C-alpha positions in Angstrom: 55.0 -37.2 -32.3 53.4 -34.6 -34.4 52.8 -31.1 -33.1 49.4 -30.5 -31.5 47.7 -27.3 -32.6 46.6 -25.3 -29.5 43.0 -24.5 -29.1 42.1 -21.0 -28.0 39.4 -20.7 -25.4 37.2 -23.4 -27.0 33.7 -23.2 -25.4 32.2 -26.6 -24.9 28.5 -27.4 -24.4 28.9 -28.5 -20.8 26.9 -25.6 -19.4 24.3 -25.9 -22.1 24.2 -29.6 -21.6 23.7 -29.2 -17.9 20.9 -26.7 -18.5 19.3 -29.0 -21.0 19.5 -31.9 -18.6 18.1 -29.8 -15.7 15.2 -28.7 -17.9 14.4 -32.3 -18.6 14.5 -33.0 -14.9 15.5 -36.2 -13.1 18.7 -37.6 -11.6 19.1 -39.9 -14.6 19.6 -37.0 -17.0 22.1 -35.3 -14.7 23.9 -38.6 -14.3 24.1 -38.9 -18.1 25.7 -35.4 -18.4 28.2 -36.2 -15.6 29.2 -39.6 -17.2 29.5 -38.0 -20.6 31.8 -35.2 -19.2 34.0 -37.8 -17.4 34.3 -39.9 -20.5 34.6 -37.3 -23.2 36.4 -34.3 -21.7 39.9 -36.1 -21.5 39.8 -36.4 -25.3 39.1 -32.8 -26.1 42.6 -31.9 -27.2 42.8 -35.0 -29.4 39.4 -34.2 -31.1 40.5 -30.6 -31.6 43.8 -31.7 -33.1 42.1 -33.9 -35.6 39.6 -31.2 -36.5 42.4 -28.6 -37.0 44.3 -30.9 -39.3 41.3 -31.9 -41.3 39.8 -28.4 -41.7 43.0 -26.3 -41.6 41.1 -23.4 -40.1 41.0 -22.6 -36.4 37.5 -21.2 -36.3 36.0 -24.0 -38.3 37.8 -26.6 -36.2 36.5 -25.1 -33.0 33.0 -25.0 -34.4 33.3 -28.6 -35.5 34.5 -29.7 -32.1 31.6 -28.0 -30.4 29.1 -29.6 -32.8 30.9 -33.0 -32.2 30.4 -32.8 -28.5 26.8 -31.7 -28.8 26.0 -34.6 -31.0 27.9 -37.0 -28.8 26.1 -35.8 -25.7 22.8 -36.1 -27.5 23.5 -39.7 -28.6 25.6 -40.8 -25.6 23.0 -43.4 -24.7 23.6 -45.2 -28.0 27.4 -45.5 -27.4 28.4 -49.1 -26.9 32.0 -49.9 -26.3 34.9 -49.4 -24.0 36.8 -46.7 -25.8 35.0 -43.4 -26.5 37.7 -41.7 -28.4 37.3 -43.5 -31.7 33.5 -42.9 -31.5 34.2 -39.2 -31.0 36.5 -39.2 -33.9 33.9 -40.9 -36.1 31.3 -38.2 -35.2 33.8 -35.4 -35.9 34.8 -36.9 -39.2 31.2 -37.0 -40.4 30.9 -33.3 -39.3 34.1 -32.3 -41.1 33.0 -34.1 -44.3 29.6 -32.3 -44.2 28.8 -28.7 -43.5 32.2 -27.7 -42.2 34.0 -29.0 -45.3 31.7 -26.8 -47.4 32.1 -23.8 -45.1 35.9 -24.0 -45.2 35.9 -24.8 -49.0 37.9 -27.9 -48.2 37.0 -31.1 -50.1 37.7 -34.1 -47.8 38.1 -36.8 -50.5 38.2 -39.8 -48.2 37.9 -42.5 -50.9 40.5 -44.9 -52.2 41.2 -43.1 -55.5 44.7 -42.0 -54.3 45.8 -45.2 -52.7 47.3 -46.7 -55.8 50.0 -44.1 -56.0 53.7 -45.0 -56.1 55.1 -46.7 -53.0 51.6 -47.4 -51.6 52.2 -51.0 -50.8 50.6 -52.0 -47.5 52.8 -51.6 -44.4 52.2 -55.0 -42.9 54.7 -54.5 -40.1 55.7 -51.1 -38.9 59.3 -50.6 -38.0 60.0 -49.4 -34.4 62.5 -46.7 -35.4 62.0 -45.9 -39.1 63.6 -42.8 -40.5 60.3 -41.0 -40.9 59.4 -41.9 -37.3 62.6 -40.3 -36.1 61.8 -37.3 -38.3 58.4 -36.9 -36.6 60.0 -37.1 -33.2 63.1 -35.1 -33.6 62.6 -32.4 -36.2 61.2 -29.0 -35.9 57.6 -29.3 -34.9 56.3 -26.4 -36.9 57.9 -27.6 -40.1 56.5 -31.1 -39.6 53.1 -29.7 -38.9 53.2 -27.7 -42.2 54.3 -30.7 -44.2 51.6 -32.8 -42.7 49.0 -30.1 -43.5 50.1 -30.3 -47.1 49.5 -34.0 -47.4 46.4 -35.1 -49.5 43.4 -35.5 -47.2 43.3 -39.3 -46.8 47.0 -39.5 -45.9 46.9 -36.5 -43.6 43.9 -38.0 -41.7 45.6 -41.4 -41.3 49.0 -40.0 -40.1 47.3 -37.7 -37.6 45.1 -40.5 -36.2 48.2 -42.8 -35.9 51.0 -40.5 -34.9 49.2 -37.9 -32.8 46.3 -39.9 -31.4 48.1 -43.2 -31.2 45.1 -45.2 -32.6 45.6 -48.8 -33.6 45.2 -49.8 -37.2 41.9 -51.4 -36.4 40.7 -48.3 -34.6 41.6 -46.1 -37.5 39.9 -48.5 -39.9 36.7 -48.3 -37.8 36.8 -44.5 -37.6 37.3 -43.9 -41.4 35.4 -47.0 -42.6 38.0 -48.7 -44.6 39.8 -52.1 -44.4 42.9 -52.4 -42.2 45.0 -53.0 -45.2 44.0 -49.6 -46.7 44.9 -47.9 -43.4 48.4 -49.5 -43.6 48.7 -48.5 -47.2 47.8 -44.9 -46.5 50.2 -44.7 -43.6 53.0 -46.2 -45.7 52.3 -43.7 -48.5 52.0 -40.8 -46.0 55.4 -41.5 -44.4 57.0 -41.8 -47.8 55.6 -38.5 -48.8 56.7 -36.9 -45.6 60.2 -38.2 -46.0 60.4 -36.9 -49.5 59.0 -33.5 -48.5 61.5 -33.3 -45.7 64.4 -34.1 -47.9 63.2 -31.4 -50.4 62.9 -29.0 -47.5 66.4 -29.6 -46.3 67.9 -29.4 -49.8 70.7 -31.5 -51.2 73.5 -32.5 -48.8 76.5 -30.2 -49.0 
């Protein structure tokens, strides 16, 4: 697994959310806040990890996560589904592509213009123990984190969603709004780039 950046004292809108619900009055509002906390809080570290890799700035990542949870709380009644984590990721991604991308001067180019690179053939069946998977699991976490952070945006996003957050291909496709085949292609390319970067990092064999 990839290294998870550690969040530092991230303040979430739970208190503000409780105050807002109390101001509106009624058990229904308080029940909404409670249900949202129960559903969303377990995924806080995962949401922060994705924000940190996308924005590459701790302060911006924390701000983006807070905004994500505020929006998710506001629109929690519109959530339809059994898994809330992909929904939270989709909200976060929209935030990162908007004002926080501009604030951090990071351009999140999430289109398909880089998917036709060399070795970008779709990965129709992922090997259980590929060399790059072993690298991700066994090598120095800090080095791997740095190499992942240096990947182009679409590939970095795909590898973080898959290897850290363990989303399925279909869930990743739903989060980023591309076909499953594109997800597979990006993952194949990301793993190839990571493998080459690691070999370059290690230097030629002696």
